[in-house]
C-alpha positions in Angstrom: 8.1 18.4 -4.2 9.9 16.7 -1.3 13.0 18.3 0.1 16.1 17.0 -1.7 14.2 15.2 -4.5 15.0 16.0 -8.1 12.1 16.3 -10.6 13.3 12.9 -12.1 13.1 11.3 -8.6 9.6 12.7 -8.0 8.5 11.3 -11.4 9.9 7.9 -10.6 8.2 7.8 -7.2 4.8 8.8 -8.6 5.2 6.3 -11.5 6.0 3.6 -8.9 2.8 4.4 -7.0 0.9 4.3 -10.3 2.4 0.9 -11.1 1.2 -0.4 -7.8 -2.3 0.9 -8.3 -2.5 -0.7 -11.8 -1.3 -4.1 -10.3 -3.7 -3.9 -7.3 -6.7 -2.8 -9.4 -6.8 -6.4 -10.8 -7.9 -7.4 -7.3 -9.6 -4.2 -6.2 -11.0 -2.2 -9.1 -11.4 0.8 -6.8 -7.6 1.0 -6.0 -6.4 4.5 -6.0 -3.4 6.7 -5.1 -4.0 9.1 -2.2 -2.7 12.6 -2.9 -1.2 13.2 0.5 0.4 16.5 -0.3 -2.7 17.9 -2.0 -5.6 16.8 0.1 -5.3 13.3 1.7 -3.1 14.1 4.7 -2.6 11.1 7.0 -3.5 8.7 4.3 -1.3 5.9 2.7 0.2 6.1 -0.7 -2.4 3.7 -2.1 -5.7 2.2 -0.9 -6.9 -1.0 -2.5 -9.8 -2.7 -0.9 -8.7 -3.6 2.6 -5.0 -2.8 1.9 -3.5 0.3 3.4 -0.3 0.5 1.2 2.9 2.4 1.6 5.2 2.4 -1.5 9.0 2.7 -1.2 11.0 2.8 -4.4 14.2 4.7 -3.5 17.5 3.1 -3.6 18.2 4.3 -0.1 14.9 3.5 1.6 14.8 2.4 5.2 14.7 -1.2 6.3 11.3 -2.8 5.3 10.6 -3.9 8.9 10.9 -0.4 10.1 8.7 1.0 7.3 6.2 -1.8 8.0 6.0 -0.9 11.8 5.4 2.7 10.9 2.7 1.7 8.5 1.0 -0.4 11.1 1.1 2.5 13.6 -0.5 4.9 11.0 -3.2 2.4 9.9 -6.6 3.4 11.4 -9.1 0.8 12.5 -6.3 -1.7 12.6 -8.4 -4.4 14.2 -11.4 -3.8 12.0 -11.0 -3.1 8.3 -7.6 -2.1 6.9 -4.6 -4.4 6.4 -1.2 -2.5 6.4 1.2 -3.5 3.6 4.4 -2.1 2.2 5.4 -2.5 -1.4 9.1 -2.0 -2.2 11.2 -2.3 -5.3 13.7 -5.1 -5.3 15.5 -4.5 -8.6 12.8 -4.9 -11.2 10.6 -6.9 -8.9 8.0 -5.5 -6.6 7.8 -7.1 -3.1 4.9 -6.9 -0.7 5.4 -7.1 3.0 2.4 -7.8 5.4 1.9 -9.7 8.6 1.5 -13.5 8.2 -1.8 -13.4 10.2 -3.2 -10.8 7.7 -2.0 -12.9 4.7 -3.7 -16.0 6.2 -6.9 -14.0 6.9 -7.1 -12.7 3.3 -6.1 -15.8 1.5 -8.2 -18.1 3.7 -11.4 -16.0 3.5 -14.4 -17.6 1.7 -14.9 -16.3 -1.8 -17.9 -14.1 -0.8 -15.9 -12.5 2.0 -12.9 -12.0 -0.2 -15.0 -10.2 -2.9 -16.2 -7.9 -0.2 -12.6 -7.2 1.0 -11.6 -6.0 -2.4 -14.6 -3.7 -2.7 -13.3 -2.0 0.4 -15.6 -3.6 3.0 -14.5 -5.1 6.3 -12.9 -8.6 6.3 
Protein backbone atom coordinates (compact mmCIF):
# COMPACT_ATOMS: atom_id res chain seq x y z
CA UNK A 1 0.00 0.00 0.00
CA UNK A 2 1.30 3.47 -0.83
CA UNK A 3 2.31 5.69 2.04
CA UNK A 4 -0.58 7.77 3.34
CA UNK A 5 -3.28 5.91 1.39
CA UNK A 6 -6.24 4.43 3.18
CA UNK A 7 -7.54 1.00 2.17
CA UNK A 8 -10.54 2.76 0.62
CA UNK A 9 -8.21 4.98 -1.42
CA UNK A 10 -6.21 1.99 -2.62
CA UNK A 11 -9.42 0.21 -3.71
CA UNK A 12 -10.58 3.32 -5.57
CA UNK A 13 -7.23 3.66 -7.38
CA UNK A 14 -7.17 -0.03 -8.38
CA UNK A 15 -10.81 0.12 -9.47
CA UNK A 16 -10.03 3.15 -11.65
CA UNK A 17 -7.17 1.26 -13.35
CA UNK A 18 -9.55 -1.68 -13.92
CA UNK A 19 -12.14 0.68 -15.46
CA UNK A 20 -9.49 2.03 -17.82
CA UNK A 21 -8.49 -1.52 -18.84
CA UNK A 22 -12.14 -2.46 -19.50
CA UNK A 23 -12.63 0.62 -21.68
CA UNK A 24 -9.37 0.19 -23.61
CA UNK A 25 -9.93 -3.54 -24.13
CA UNK A 26 -12.62 -2.55 -26.66
CA UNK A 27 -9.74 -1.28 -28.84
CA UNK A 28 -6.96 -3.56 -27.65
CA UNK A 29 -8.24 -6.93 -26.38
CA UNK A 30 -4.84 -7.57 -24.78
CA UNK A 31 -5.09 -4.46 -22.54
CA UNK A 32 -3.86 -5.18 -19.03
CA UNK A 33 -2.91 -3.60 -15.73
CA UNK A 34 0.76 -3.73 -14.87
CA UNK A 35 1.35 -4.80 -11.29
CA UNK A 36 4.12 -2.33 -10.55
CA UNK A 37 4.49 -3.10 -6.87
CA UNK A 38 4.51 -6.86 -7.33
CA UNK A 39 6.56 -7.54 -10.45
CA UNK A 40 6.37 -4.92 -13.22
CA UNK A 41 8.68 -2.20 -11.87
CA UNK A 42 9.25 0.64 -14.31
CA UNK A 43 6.04 -0.16 -16.18
CA UNK A 44 2.96 2.03 -16.68
CA UNK A 45 -0.34 1.50 -14.89
CA UNK A 46 -1.89 0.04 -18.06
CA UNK A 47 -0.62 -1.21 -21.43
CA UNK A 48 -3.16 -1.34 -24.26
CA UNK A 49 -1.75 -2.00 -27.71
CA UNK A 50 0.61 0.89 -28.42
CA UNK A 51 -0.61 2.96 -25.45
CA UNK A 52 1.62 3.34 -22.37
CA UNK A 53 -0.99 4.65 -19.90
CA UNK A 54 -0.63 6.33 -16.53
CA UNK A 55 -3.90 6.61 -14.55
CA UNK A 56 -4.52 9.45 -12.10
CA UNK A 57 -7.72 9.37 -10.10
CA UNK A 58 -7.01 11.25 -6.87
CA UNK A 59 -8.67 14.53 -6.06
CA UNK A 60 -5.27 16.11 -5.41
CA UNK A 61 -3.33 14.78 -8.41
CA UNK A 62 -0.65 16.90 -10.02
CA UNK A 63 -1.31 19.03 -13.12
CA UNK A 64 -1.92 16.82 -16.17
CA UNK A 65 0.82 18.47 -18.22
CA UNK A 66 3.41 17.59 -15.57
CA UNK A 67 2.16 13.99 -15.31
CA UNK A 68 2.20 13.74 -19.11
CA UNK A 69 5.82 14.96 -19.31
CA UNK A 70 6.84 12.40 -16.67
CA UNK A 71 5.02 9.67 -18.61
CA UNK A 72 6.81 10.64 -21.84
CA UNK A 73 10.15 10.48 -20.02
CA UNK A 74 9.40 6.98 -18.68
CA UNK A 75 8.09 5.56 -21.98
CA UNK A 76 10.69 3.26 -23.57
CA UNK A 77 11.14 3.18 -27.31
CA UNK A 78 9.36 6.52 -27.57
CA UNK A 79 10.19 6.91 -31.23
CA UNK A 80 9.31 3.35 -32.19
CA UNK A 81 6.32 1.68 -30.63
CA UNK A 82 4.73 3.06 -27.46
CA UNK A 83 2.51 6.15 -27.30
CA UNK A 84 2.41 7.78 -23.84
CA UNK A 85 -1.04 8.72 -22.53
CA UNK A 86 -2.49 9.89 -19.22
CA UNK A 87 -6.05 9.05 -18.15
CA UNK A 88 -7.49 11.25 -15.41
CA UNK A 89 -10.85 11.50 -13.73
CA UNK A 90 -12.71 14.75 -14.31
CA UNK A 91 -15.71 14.27 -12.06
CA UNK A 92 -17.42 11.18 -13.47
CA UNK A 93 -15.76 11.56 -16.88
CA UNK A 94 -12.45 10.04 -17.85
CA UNK A 95 -10.15 12.28 -19.90
CA UNK A 96 -7.23 11.09 -22.04
CA UNK A 97 -4.20 13.30 -22.65
CA UNK A 98 -1.75 12.53 -25.43
CA UNK A 99 0.31 14.51 -27.91
CA UNK A 100 -1.54 15.82 -30.96
CA UNK A 101 1.06 14.22 -33.24
CA UNK A 102 0.43 10.82 -31.62
CA UNK A 103 -3.34 11.27 -31.92
CA UNK A 104 -3.02 12.13 -35.62
CA UNK A 105 -0.69 9.16 -36.19
CA UNK A 106 -3.13 6.73 -34.55
CA UNK A 107 -6.35 8.17 -35.99
CA UNK A 108 -4.91 8.64 -39.48
CA UNK A 109 -3.34 5.21 -39.79
CA UNK A 110 -4.77 2.86 -42.44
CA UNK A 111 -7.10 0.18 -41.03
CA UNK A 112 -4.54 -2.61 -41.38
CA UNK A 113 -1.89 -0.60 -39.51
CA UNK A 114 -4.42 0.46 -36.86
CA UNK A 115 -5.36 -3.18 -36.22
CA UNK A 116 -1.67 -4.00 -35.72
CA UNK A 117 -1.33 -1.05 -33.28
CA UNK A 118 -4.02 -2.43 -31.00
CA UNK A 119 -2.46 -5.88 -31.04
CA UNK A 120 0.65 -4.28 -29.56
CA UNK A 121 2.74 -4.03 -32.73
CA UNK A 122 4.63 -0.98 -33.87
CA UNK A 123 2.71 1.85 -35.53
